[in-house]
C-alpha positions as CSV (number, residue, x, y, z in Angstrom):
1,M,6.8,-30.6,14.9
2,N,10.4,-31.6,14.2
3,F,13.0,-30.6,16.7
4,I,16.1,-32.0,18.4
5,V,16.4,-32.1,22.2
6,L,20.0,-32.1,23.5
7,K,20.1,-32.5,27.3
8,I,23.3,-32.1,29.3
9,R,22.8,-33.6,32.7
10,K,24.9,-33.0,35.9
11,Q,26.5,-36.4,35.9
12,N,27.8,-35.8,32.3
13,V,29.2,-32.5,33.2
14,M,31.0,-34.0,36.2
15,K,32.4,-36.7,34.1
16,A,33.6,-34.2,31.5
17,K,35.5,-32.2,34.2
18,Y,37.1,-35.4,35.4
19,I,38.4,-36.4,31.9
20,F,39.7,-32.9,30.9
21,T,41.6,-32.0,34.1
22,D,44.9,-31.8,32.2
23,K,45.3,-28.8,29.9
24,K,47.3,-30.9,27.5
25,D,44.2,-32.8,26.7
26,L,42.3,-29.7,25.6
27,N,42.1,-29.0,21.9
28,T,42.4,-25.2,22.6
29,K,45.1,-22.7,22.2
30,I,45.0,-19.7,24.5
31,V,46.3,-16.7,22.5
32,A,45.4,-14.2,25.2
33,D,44.5,-14.5,28.8
34,Y,43.2,-11.2,30.0
35,R,40.8,-11.4,33.0
36,P,39.4,-8.1,34.3
37,A,36.1,-8.7,36.2
38,S,33.4,-8.9,33.6
39,S,30.2,-10.8,32.9
40,V,29.8,-10.4,29.2
41,V,32.1,-9.8,26.2
42,T,31.5,-9.0,22.5
43,F,33.4,-7.9,19.4
44,S,32.6,-5.2,17.0
45,P,31.6,-6.5,13.5
46,D,34.9,-5.6,12.0
47,G,36.8,-7.4,14.8
48,Q,38.8,-4.3,15.7
49,L,37.2,-3.6,19.0
50,M,36.3,-5.8,22.0
51,A,33.9,-4.7,24.7
52,T,33.6,-6.3,28.1
53,A,31.1,-5.4,30.8
54,G,30.6,-5.9,34.5
55,W,30.5,-4.0,37.7
56,Q,33.2,-1.7,36.5
57,G,31.2,-0.5,33.5
58,V,32.0,-1.1,29.9
59,R,35.6,-1.5,28.9
60,I,36.6,-1.0,25.3
61,Y,39.8,-2.6,23.9
62,R,41.6,-2.3,20.7
63,F,42.0,-5.9,19.6
64,N,45.3,-6.1,17.8
65,N,46.4,-9.6,17.0
66,A,44.7,-11.0,20.1
67,N,46.5,-8.4,22.2
68,P,43.7,-6.4,23.9
69,I,44.7,-2.8,24.6
70,L,42.3,-0.8,26.8
71,I,41.4,2.5,25.1
72,T,38.4,3.7,27.2
73,T,36.0,2.8,30.0
74,L,32.4,3.8,29.8
75,K,31.1,4.6,33.3
76,D,27.6,6.0,32.6
77,H,25.8,3.2,34.4
78,S,25.3,3.5,38.1
79,R,25.2,-0.3,38.6
80,S,26.8,-3.3,37.0
81,V,26.4,-3.9,33.2
82,S,24.8,-7.2,32.2
83,S,24.7,-6.9,28.4
84,V,26.4,-5.2,25.5
85,S,25.8,-5.3,21.7
86,F,27.3,-3.6,18.7
87,S,25.1,-2.7,15.7
88,L,26.0,-4.7,12.6
89,D,27.3,-1.5,10.9
90,G,29.5,-0.8,13.9
91,N,28.0,2.7,14.4
92,Y,26.4,2.0,17.8
93,L,27.0,0.2,21.0
94,A,24.2,-0.5,23.4
95,S,24.6,-1.6,27.0
96,G,22.0,-2.8,29.5
97,S,22.5,-2.5,33.2
98,R,21.0,-3.4,36.6
99,D,20.3,0.3,37.0
100,N,17.2,-0.3,34.8
101,T,18.6,1.7,31.8
102,V,20.0,1.1,28.4
103,K,22.8,3.4,27.3
104,V,23.4,3.9,23.6
105,Y,26.8,5.2,22.2
106,S,27.8,6.3,18.8
107,V,31.0,4.8,17.6
108,S,33.5,6.6,15.4
109,N,37.2,5.9,15.0
110,G,37.3,4.2,18.3
111,R,35.5,7.1,20.1
112,F,32.4,6.4,22.1
113,S,29.9,9.2,22.7
114,L,26.7,8.7,24.8
115,I,23.8,9.8,22.7
116,K,20.8,8.2,24.5
117,S,19.7,6.8,27.8
118,L,16.6,4.6,27.5
119,D,14.7,4.5,30.7
120,D,11.5,2.5,29.8
121,H,12.3,-0.6,31.9
122,S,11.2,-0.7,35.6
123,Y,13.8,-3.3,36.6
124,A,17.3,-4.5,35.6
125,V,18.0,-4.7,31.8
126,T,19.4,-8.2,31.2
127,T,19.9,-8.4,27.4
128,V,20.2,-6.1,24.4
129,S,20.4,-6.8,20.7
130,F,20.3,-4.9,17.4
131,S,18.4,-6.2,14.4
132,P,20.7,-7.2,11.4
133,D,19.4,-4.3,9.3
134,G,20.1,-1.8,12.1
135,K,16.5,-0.6,12.2
136,Y,15.6,-1.9,15.7
137,L,17.1,-2.4,19.1
138,A,15.5,-5.0,21.4
139,T,16.0,-4.9,25.2
140,G,14.9,-7.6,27.7
141,S,14.5,-7.0,31.4
142,S,13.6,-8.6,34.7
143,D,10.4,-6.6,34.6
144,H,9.1,-9.4,32.3
145,T,9.0,-7.2,29.2
146,V,10.9,-6.7,25.9
147,K,11.1,-3.2,24.6
148,V,11.7,-2.6,20.9
149,Y,13.1,0.7,19.7
150,S,13.3,2.1,16.1
151,V,16.7,3.4,15.1
152,S,17.0,6.3,12.7
153,N,19.9,8.7,12.3
154,G,20.9,8.4,16.0
155,S,17.3,8.6,17.2
156,F,15.9,5.8,19.3
157,S,12.1,5.7,19.7
158,L,10.1,3.1,21.6
159,V,7.7,1.4,19.1
160,K,6.5,-1.7,21.0
161,S,6.5,-3.2,24.5
162,L,6.2,-7.0,24.3
163,D,4.4,-8.1,27.5
164,D,3.8,-11.8,26.8
165,H,6.4,-13.1,29.3
166,R,5.6,-14.4,32.7
167,A,9.1,-14.1,34.1
168,F,12.2,-12.0,33.5
169,V,13.7,-12.1,30.1
170,T,17.2,-13.5,29.8
171,S,17.9,-13.4,26.0
172,V,16.7,-11.7,22.8
173,S,17.8,-12.6,19.3
174,F,16.9,-11.4,15.8
175,S,17.1,-13.9,12.9
176,P,19.8,-12.9,10.4
177,D,17.2,-12.5,7.6
178,G,15.4,-9.9,9.8
179,K,12.0,-11.6,9.8
180,Y,11.8,-12.8,13.4
181,L,12.7,-11.9,17.0
182,A,13.0,-14.7,19.5
183,T,13.0,-14.1,23.3
184,G,13.9,-16.4,26.1
185,P,12.2,-15.7,29.4
186,R,12.5,-17.7,32.6
187,D,9.0,-19.0,32.3
188,N,10.3,-22.1,30.4
189,T,9.0,-20.8,27.1
190,V,10.5,-19.3,23.9
191,K,8.5,-16.5,22.2
192,V,8.8,-15.9,18.5
193,Y,7.6,-12.5,17.1
194,S,7.2,-11.3,13.5
195,V,9.3,-8.3,12.7
196,S,7.5,-7.5,9.4
197,N,6.5,-3.8,9.1
198,G,7.5,-3.2,12.7
199,S,4.5,-5.1,13.9
200,F,6.3,-7.4,16.4
201,S,3.3,-9.6,16.8
202,L,3.6,-12.9,18.7
203,I,3.3,-15.7,16.3
204,K,4.5,-18.7,18.4
205,S,5.1,-19.6,22.0
206,L,7.3,-22.7,22.3
207,E,6.7,-24.6,25.5
208,D,9.0,-27.6,25.2
209,H,11.4,-26.6,27.9
210,S,10.9,-27.9,31.5
211,G,13.5,-25.5,32.9
212,W,14.5,-21.9,32.6
213,V,15.4,-20.6,29.1
214,K,18.8,-18.9,29.4
215,S,19.6,-18.2,25.8
216,V,18.1,-18.1,22.2
217,S,19.9,-17.8,18.9
218,F,19.2,-18.3,15.2
219,S,21.5,-20.1,12.8
220,P,23.3,-17.9,10.2
221,N,20.9,-19.0,7.5
222,S,17.8,-18.3,9.7
223,K,16.6,-21.9,9.2
224,Y,17.1,-23.0,12.8
225,L,16.4,-21.6,16.2
226,A,18.3,-22.9,19.2
227,S,17.2,-22.4,22.8
228,G,19.4,-23.2,25.8
229,G,17.8,-23.9,29.1
230,A,18.4,-25.4,32.5
231,D,17.1,-28.7,31.1
232,G,19.3,-28.7,28.0
233,T,19.2,-27.4,24.4
234,I,16.4,-27.6,21.9
235,I,17.0,-26.9,18.2
236,Y,13.9,-26.0,16.1
237,K,13.4,-26.0,12.4
238,V,11.8,-22.6,11.8
239,T,9.6,-23.7,8.9
240,E,8.2,-26.5,11.1
241,I,7.4,-24.4,14.2
242,L,6.1,-21.4,12.3
243,H,3.2,-22.9,10.3
244,S,2.1,-20.9,7.4
245,A,-1.3,-19.4,6.8
246,I,-2.8,-20.1,3.4
247,L,-5.3,-17.3,2.5
248,S,-7.7,-17.2,-0.4
249,V,-10.5,-14.9,-1.4
250,T,-13.5,-17.2,-1.9
251,N,-16.0,-14.6,-2.9
252,S,-15.7,-11.0,-4.0
253,T,-18.4,-8.6,-5.3
254,F,-18.8,-5.0,-6.2
255,T,-22.3,-3.6,-5.6
256,D,-23.6,-0.2,-6.4
257,K,-26.7,1.2,-4.7
258,N,-29.2,1.0,-7.6
259,N,-27.7,-2.3,-8.8
260,N,-27.2,-1.3,-12.4
261,G,-23.5,-2.1,-12.4
262,I,-22.5,1.6,-13.0
263,L,-21.1,3.8,-10.3
264,E,-22.8,7.1,-10.8
265,A,-21.9,10.4,-9.4
266,G,-23.3,10.9,-5.9
267,E,-24.0,7.1,-5.6
268,N,-22.6,4.8,-2.9
269,A,-21.2,1.3,-3.4
270,A,-19.3,-1.4,-1.6
271,I,-16.7,-4.2,-2.1
272,T,-17.4,-7.4,-0.2
273,L,-14.9,-10.2,0.3
274,N,-14.8,-13.6,2.0
275,I,-11.3,-14.4,3.0
276,Q,-10.5,-18.0,4.1
277,N,-7.5,-19.4,5.9
278,I,-6.9,-23.1,5.0
279,G,-3.4,-23.2,6.4
280,K,-2.1,-24.5,9.8
281,G,-0.9,-21.1,10.9
282,R,-2.6,-17.9,11.9
283,A,-2.7,-14.9,9.5
284,N,-1.3,-12.0,11.5
285,N,-2.2,-8.4,10.9
286,L,-3.8,-8.8,7.5
287,G,-4.0,-5.3,6.0
288,F,-5.7,-3.8,3.0
289,S,-4.9,-1.2,0.4
290,I,-6.7,0.1,-2.7
291,N,-5.3,1.6,-5.9
292,V,-7.7,3.3,-8.4
293,S,-6.5,3.8,-11.9
294,P,-6.7,6.2,-13.5
295,D,-6.7,8.6,-10.6
296,V,-10.0,10.6,-10.6
297,Q,-11.7,13.1,-8.4
298,G,-14.9,12.4,-6.6
299,I,-14.4,8.8,-5.3
300,S,-13.4,7.8,-1.8
301,Y,-13.3,4.6,0.3
302,T,-12.9,3.5,3.9
303,L,-10.4,0.7,4.5
304,P,-11.0,-1.7,7.4
305,S,-8.5,-2.2,10.2
306,A,-6.0,-5.0,10.0
307,I,-7.3,-8.4,11.1
308,D,-6.0,-11.8,12.2
309,I,-7.5,-15.0,10.7
310,E,-7.2,-18.3,12.6
311,P,-6.7,-21.6,10.8
312,N,-10.0,-22.9,9.2
313,E,-11.6,-19.5,9.7
314,T,-13.3,-17.3,7.2
315,K,-13.9,-13.6,7.6
316,T,-16.1,-11.3,5.6
317,I,-14.8,-7.8,4.8
318,T,-16.8,-4.9,3.5
319,I,-15.2,-1.8,2.1
320,P,-17.7,1.2,1.6
321,I,-17.2,3.4,-1.4
322,S,-18.7,6.8,-1.8
323,T,-18.7,9.4,-4.7
324,T,-19.4,13.1,-5.1
325,V,-21.0,15.1,-7.9
326,D,-17.5,15.7,-9.3
327,L,-17.1,12.1,-10.4
328,P,-16.4,12.0,-14.2
329,T,-17.4,9.3,-16.7
330,K,-14.5,6.8,-16.8
331,N,-13.6,3.2,-17.0
332,L,-11.8,2.5,-13.8
333,S,-9.6,-0.3,-12.5
334,I,-9.9,-0.8,-8.8
335,K,-7.1,-3.1,-7.4
336,L,-7.4,-4.4,-3.8
337,S,-4.1,-5.6,-2.4
338,F,-3.1,-7.2,1.0
339,T,-0.3,-7.4,3.4
340,E,0.4,-9.9,6.1
341,D,3.2,-10.0,8.7
342,N,4.8,-13.2,7.5
343,G,4.1,-12.7,3.8
344,F,1.1,-15.1,3.7
345,Q,-1.3,-12.5,2.0
346,P,-3.7,-13.6,-0.7
347,V,-3.3,-12.5,-4.3
348,P,-4.7,-9.0,-5.2
349,I,-8.3,-8.7,-6.5
350,L,-9.1,-6.5,-9.5
351,F,-12.5,-4.9,-10.3
352,N,-13.3,-3.1,-13.6
353,V,-15.9,-0.4,-12.9
354,T,-17.6,2.1,-15.2
355,T,-18.4,5.5,-13.6
356,K,-20.9,8.0,-14.9
357,K,-20.8,11.8,-14.3
358,L,-23.8,13.6,-13.0
359,P,-26.3,14.5,-15.8
360,A,-26.4,18.2,-16.5
361,P,-29.6,20.2,-15.9
362,E,-30.9,22.5,-18.6
363,L,-32.9,25.5,-17.2
364,K,-35.4,27.6,-19.2
365,L,-36.9,30.9,-17.9
366,T,-40.4,32.0,-19.1
367,T,-43.0,34.6,-18.1
368,N,-46.8,35.0,-18.6
369,A,-46.4,38.6,-20.0
370,N,-45.5,39.5,-23.5
371,S,-45.5,43.3,-22.9
372,V,-46.2,46.0,-20.2
373,A,-47.6,49.4,-21.3
374,K,-45.8,52.5,-20.4
375,Q,-46.5,53.9,-16.9
376,S,-48.6,50.9,-16.0
377,T,-48.2,48.0,-13.7
378,A,-48.6,44.3,-14.3
379,N,-48.2,41.1,-12.3
380,V,-45.6,39.0,-14.0
381,T,-45.1,35.3,-13.1
382,F,-41.7,33.8,-13.8
383,Q,-41.4,30.1,-14.4
384,I,-38.2,28.0,-14.4
385,Q,-38.2,24.7,-16.2
386,N,-35.5,22.0,-16.2
387,T,-35.6,20.4,-19.6
388,G,-32.4,18.4,-18.9
389,I,-31.7,15.1,-17.2
390,G,-29.7,16.1,-14.2
391,K,-31.1,17.7,-11.0
392,A,-30.7,21.4,-10.6
393,E,-30.0,22.4,-7.0
394,D,-29.9,25.7,-5.2
395,V,-31.4,27.7,-8.1
396,K,-31.5,31.5,-7.5
397,I,-33.0,34.4,-9.6
398,K,-31.7,37.9,-9.6
């Protein structure tokens, strides 16, 4: 594993304070010094608005040439606000508070309207963050969980509760490419989740910190993950810590019930696969899909549930196939495809299958009497003979 550990110790901090006591020594220009009581501050993506948060609520400023002008104060929380985040498109603002709630506001022309109060955390909400594509909102809390909400047309729905943390969560961060979510709890670890298809499955727990993790953040190109803790800063190379799975189908068979290689109407069959992972990483949430071409009536299949495959592990998958009497005679192409949370799925498998419709019966009705005399009775026996190949069922005579 390649990573850089940057540690800032107390004596170094003390020394730094001693050296830079004179403001003239600072390579910093203060363009605005506005100090209402606040714990966090953030800008809107277009840089036009600035939001600060603290015990007074959320204050919104019009940021004109570094001259903040207060335009509104959002006072919907009952306790101090610990985190605020704009969505990347600037349409939403989320705020997390010690009142255990997340408030979501719509933003339009500098106007903020409360549209949702998220009440799924049982303790203080410490951090909130939107995904770069705006599809998800992640919230961390001192209840040791991260809640993930889907965002769609102003609707926020809880899709996953991440319960892998052993202490309260201080920071959440999406990678700019939208593939990963990193969380920083105070259990000295960094958790990395896969965002793919909304699965949010845990793919790595980094345990290199010896102190509380206070902040996590991805680089703009998503190649690096930095975590700041009480023991210093660690910078990870994402490709090094998230080892890939390498999946291959080592054996694949299509078997019909009578083993003649033809899928006949009313016959059952099965596809059997051996899938091997020769990579160093785990395959997460490997899913299956089937496409039959051309589309025909009378054939159905049962797909297995998604599975995980550990490194150096092989799993056998069976997909039952059934047919009805409506199956026509065709040459079919059955394509089996895969999905995996991190894009490590094997290549699709193709089966060419010939189907055969149900043979038609041919019925013939005969009797043992050629004629019956007028005003007489006779016993007549009717016989029904099937001279065809297919089976005749539910035959009735009127």
